[in-house]
N, C-alpha and C positions, 0 to 999 in steps of 0.2 A: 171847366172846373178842375183844379190841379187835384192830383192822386191823392194829396193830404185831405182834400175837402170833402171828398168821399167816405173817409173814415169817420166813424161814430164821433170819436173826440181825441185829436192826437196828444192832448196832456194827459188823459186818462190812459190812453195806449204806452206812452210813456212811462206811468206809473206800473202800468202792468208789467213793464219791459224791467223795470227797478225789481220789482218781485221775482221775475224770472230769475233774475241775474245773483240775487243775493245768495245762493249757495255758493256761486263761484266768490264771491266775496270771504264767505267764511272759509271756505277751501283753501284761498289764497293766505288765510293767516296762520295756516299750520305751518311749521318748521320753523329754524331756527339759524339763519344762515349769515346774519350779521348783518352791517350796515350795507354792505355790496348787495348782499342777495336781497335784501329788503327793497333797497331802489329798483334792482331789477325785476322784483316781484311787482312791484306798485308799475313799472311801466307796462309789463307784460298786461296787467289785468286793465289799465287805461287805454291801451292800445286796443285789447276786445271791446272795451266799451265803446270806444270812438268808431270802430266798425258795427256795431250793431247800431248805435246813433245814425249812421251813415245809411244803414239797411232799412232803418225806422223810415227814415224821411224821403230816399229816393227808392224806396221798394223794389218793383222787379228792375230797376235800371242799375240798382245797388252792386250785382254781381258782377256786371260789364265794368265799373267803375274799379271794384275792387280786386277784381281778377290781374290787372296789370303790376299788381305789384308795387303799391304805393308804398314807400318809407313812412315812419313814424309821423313826420313832420309834415309829410303831404295828407297824409290822413286828418292831422289834427287842422291844418289850412283849410281843408275841403268843409271839415265838420263846422270850422268858425266861421265860413259863408253861407252855411245852409239856415235858413228858418224854419222853426217847428211847426209855426202857424204864422200867418202875414205879421209883421213887425215884431216877433218874439223869434229873437235867435237861439238856434237849436243850445248854443253854449254861451254862457256870458263872458263876457272878455275877458274878467279877471280870472275863470277857469283857464280861459286859452294861455292868458299868459304864466299863470303855474304850471300849465302842462307844457310851455314850451322849456320852463325851467328845469323842471324833471328831466325831458328829453337831454337838454344839454349836460344836467350831471349824471345821467344813466351813461350817456356815449362818453363822455370822462373817463368815468371810473370803470367803464367794462372795456375799454381800450387799453387803457394802463396798468400795469403789473404794481400791486401795494398802493394804489393811491389813495390816500387819506379824503375824506368828507369833513369839512369844517360845520360846525354848529350853525354857524352863520348861513351858509349855502342849504341846509335844511330849514331854517326859519325862513328863508326866502320863498319857499313851497309856497306858503300859507299867507302869502301877500294876497289882498284881497278878501281874504277870510278872517281878518282878525275879530269882527263883530261877532262872530260865532263863536270865538275861540274862549274857553275860561280864562278866569282872571288868575293862571298861576303860571309860574316860569315852563315853559314847555318842553325845556332840554331836562328839567329836573328827574324825572326816569330815566335819560340817557336817549343816545340817538336812535335806537332801535325802536322805543316805545312811539318817540315823537314820528319817526316814520308811518309806525302801524296808525297813529292819530291821525295824520295825513291820509293814508290810503281810505278812511272811513271818512272824513271830511270832503275828498274828491270824488269819491263813490256817490255820495249825497247831492253835490252841486253838480255833476254831470248827469245824474238820472233823480231829478226832484221829484216829490210825490204831490199831486194835484188830486184834490177830492172834487165829486160831483155835488152840486149843490141844487138839491130839489126845490122847484117852485112850489111854495105852498098857495093853495088855493083855497 
């Protein structure tokens, strides 16, 4: 029996993790460091979430894996290969793709002085999330607000909410 099978319900455990981490997301909304600061902040939050998801699945083996100093891209690759339960990936493919784009964007802006960010680059982060977006121009309120919307969307897709269904007798 796998370690995940011993838990009462991995889906509900994921939901509990969501609520445990929610204050972190709220804390991450504080401050206004502009577009570059927002990108770095989202990157830090998602890296933390990746580590927590790896801990959730690998349990006691997670610290051994995380202690080797994996880069963001390696944590993402690992998380993308893990299953939460049999035949249910820990992260959907569109989330993995979005986080790869975020990592590439963050690396570019963090390593170059006065690097600009195009609206199209920010909108690319939402690929795969279009069905849940409001029917408005995402950029109408500016790049920082759009990035904050992205942070909320990616949080929700990395840590989805599941509810138990009680059997009626």
